[in-house]
N, C-alpha and C positions, 0 to 999 in steps of 0.2 A: 199886131192888132188882135189876132186870135188869142195869143198868150195872155194879153191884157184882159180880154173878156173872160177867159178861163179863170184868171186870178181873181177877178171881181166876183165871179160866180162862187168860187171856192170860199172867198171871204164871207159872203152872205150866208153860205151854207154853214160855215164854222160859227158865225155869229148866232145864227138861228139855233144851232146845236147847243151853244153855251147858254143862250137865253132859255131854251127849253129845259136844259139841265137845272138851271137856277130855279125856274118855276117849279120843276119837279121836287127839288129839295125843299123849297118854301112850303109847298103844299103838303109834302110828307111830314115836315116838322110840325105843321099845324093840324094835320089830320090824324086823329087817333085810329087805332085798328078797329075799334067799335064805336059807332056814333051814338048808340044808346048806352045808358048807364049799365056798366058791367059789374059783376060781383068782384069784390076785393079779394085778392089772393096773396099769399105770402111768396116773396122772392128773396133768395139768399145770395148775397155777395160775399165770397170768401176773401179772407185777407190776401193781398198780393195779386188778385186777379186783374188782368189788363182790361182796358176799355173795350178792346175787340172781343175778348172772352165774355164780358158782361153783356155786350150788345148781342152776340150770338145766342147766349142763353136766354135773353129776353125775347128774341125772335122765336127760338125753338119752343119756348113755353107760351108763345102766342100772346105776348104783351104788346109787341110792336111788329111792324111789317119788315123793317130793314135794320139788321144788326150793324151793317157797315156804316149806315148813315148815323146811327146812334154814336158809334165810336168816333166818326169824323167830327160830328158836332160837339161831342164832349171834348175832343182835342182842341178844336177851334176855340171853345169857351174856356179852355185850360181848367176844366172842372176837376176837382179832387174828389173822386167818387169814393165814399167811405164804405167800408165793409159792414155787414150786419144783415138783419132780416127786415125787409120792407113790406108794407101793405100797399100793393099796387093793383091796378086794373087796366084792362085793355082800352078803356075809355079815356085814359090819360095820354097826352101827347109825349113825344120824345123829349121835348123841352121840359115838360112838367116832371118827368121821371128823373132827368138829369139834375134838375134843380133840387129835387127831394134827396137824391143821393149825395149831392154836393153839400147839402145842409146837414146830412146825417140824421134825417128824420126817420128813425128806425123803431121797430117794435123790440128788437133785440140787438144789442151791440156785440160785435165779435172782437175778441182779444186773443192774442197768441202769447202764451207763457212758454218761453223757450227752455229747453233743458239747461240746467246750470244757473238759472236766475235765482237771485237771493230775494228775500222779502222786500227790501227797499226797491228793487227793480219792478217787482210785481205791483207794489203800492203805487209806483209812478205811472204804470200802465193804467191801473184802475182810475187814477186821478185824471190822466190824459183823456180818457174816454168818458169822463164824468159819471163814473159808476160809484166812486167812493173817494173819500179824502185819504191821502197817503198816510198822514199821521194817525188817523183813526184805525186804519188797517194795521199799521205797525204795532199799535197799542194792543190790538186784539189777537195778534199772531206771534207774540213774544216766544212762545214755546212750540211753534208750529213749523219752524224752518225745517225743510227736508220732506214735509208731508203735504205741501201745496203742489199737487201734481202738475207738471208741465204738459200743456195740451192746447188745442184750439177750443175756446169756449164761446157759446152764444148765450149772452146773459140778458134777460128781459130788462128793459128800462125800469127804473125805480125799484129794482130788487134790493132788499136790505143787505147791509154789509155782512151780517151774520149768515145769511143764506148764501152769499157769494163764497165766503170762507168754507162753509159746509160743502158747497159744490166742489171746491178744490179737494177737500179731505175725502169726500165720498168717492171721487174719481180715483184718488190714491188707493183707497180700500178696494175698489173694483178692479183696478189694473194689477194690484199685487195679491189679489185673492189666490190662496193656494200656495203662495211662496213662504218659505220659512225664513222670516226676517225679524230682526230685532233692531234696537237703537244703534248698536255697533255696526250692523250691516248698512244702515242708512247713512251713518257718519262716513264710513268707508266709501260708499257709493257716491257721496257728495264730493269727496276728494277726487275720486276716479273721474267723475263727470267733468271736473275742471281741468284735469290733467290729460286725459286721453284725447288724441287727435283722430285716431282711426278706430273703428268698431272692434277690429280684431285685437287691439292692444288693451282693451278695457280689463279683461280678466287677468292677463299677465301683470299689468300694473297693480291691480288689486292684490295679487299674490306677493309682489315685491314689498308692499307695505306690511302685509301680514308676516312676511319673512323677517322684516326689520323689527317688528314688534316682538316676534318670538326670540330674537337675539338680544333684546334689550336695547336696540338702537333707536335713535331719534328718526322720525319719519322724514324730516327736512322737506316738507311739501310746501312749495311756494304759495299755492292757493290758500293755505290756512293763514298765512301772514296777510295776504290780500284781504281776507275776511276780517281779520283783526283791524286792518287799516280802514276798512269800509269802502274799498274800491277794488277794481281788478287791474289796476295799473301795475306795470312791471316793478318788482321789488328792487330796492337798492341794498347794498351791504349793510347800511345802518338800520334798515327795517328788521333785520334778523335779530336785533337786540330788543325789539318791542316786548315789554313784559306783559304777556297775555297767555292764558292757557291755550289759546288758539295758535300760538307760535310754536310750531313743531320743530323749530330749530333750537328751542330752549328746553322743551318738555318731552320726555320719553313716553309718549302715549298718544292715543287718538285725542283729538280736541274734544271738549265737553259736549259738543253738539254738531249737527250737520252744518256745513258752510254754504250750502245752496240747496236747491230742490232738484235732485237727480231724476233722470228719465229711467224708463224701464230697462233699457239695455245696461246701464251702469249698475242698477240694482241687481239684476240677474247675474252680472259679471262679478259682483261682490259676494255672492252666496257660494261659499266653498269653491273658489276658483282653482283650476288645475295646478298641481304642484310644479314649481320650478326652483332653481337655485339662485335666481337673480336677486341682487340687493341694490342695484343702481340702474338708472336709465336717464336718457335725455332725448330730445326730439330734434329731428332735422327739419329744414324749411318745408319739405314736401309732406310733413306729418309723420314720417317714419320714426319709430321709436327704436333706439339702440340700447339694448340691455347688456348688463355686465354682472359677473358673479363676485368680482373683487374690486377693491378700490383701485388697485394697480391697473386692472383691465379697463376700468371706467376711465381713468386718466389717460390711458393709451388711446382709447376710442375718442376721447375729447380732442386729442391732438390729431388723430387720423382724420376726423370729420370736421375739423375746425372751420373750414370755409362753408360747410353745409349746415351748420348748427343754426336752429331758429333763434331769433333774438328774444 
């Protein structure tokens, strides 16, 4: 009898706690931090930030009271919170803010241009975020491959395409200021960007290609054929016969232009890289690069590491 009463009491306490928690959640969702009209302030959501991080940042910057409740409600709503710069105020509710972020109602859109992206990939990103049409971007950047600097950009809505392109180019000029670079350097850096798996291998790979050029050898760089094909898919043996000046299996020279937009590490690695005697290399599955001085050594290493070679 006693245990039954204790059980009933526990049940009502638990029920009251659940009801109280639900009431708290409902009130918090409907209750803004400030009841009076508050000044609008800018709030930045970085690409890839989690709902928890966004909620904590909103709380620390005094837009809302509860970061964890923001994250929980956003997860329940399955809201896709878009990155960018928002105009928010503490007089908005959690629900209002989530709705705005899910809609992508931003002052500035954030985009990430990754190292090694080619113009087509950048154009696709601009179109995805409704900043520009891909075809128009490609038409205006025919001679700008390699100079559209990879970075995270916050671009105001309704910015003209010309200004967006200038933003990329100005960033390139800023990041490479003081470096002794020319077109050859950027072409080489673009190949290194697509070839190197580890940072420490960028300069040695750049030197391999320079060594091959010095000896009148073909570069035989797969990424140059991928550029000629228009995608980054693994090349097949037949692809090596594609008649293009970008096919370094056919022509003994650097390609006529960059094959992507390299980052600063690859650019620096391609400026007078330290001397070595390597002429060949390949990658293992873990990213390690195996270098060789002769074709015989290269073939022996291919056999030695056969099971570990990256596809």
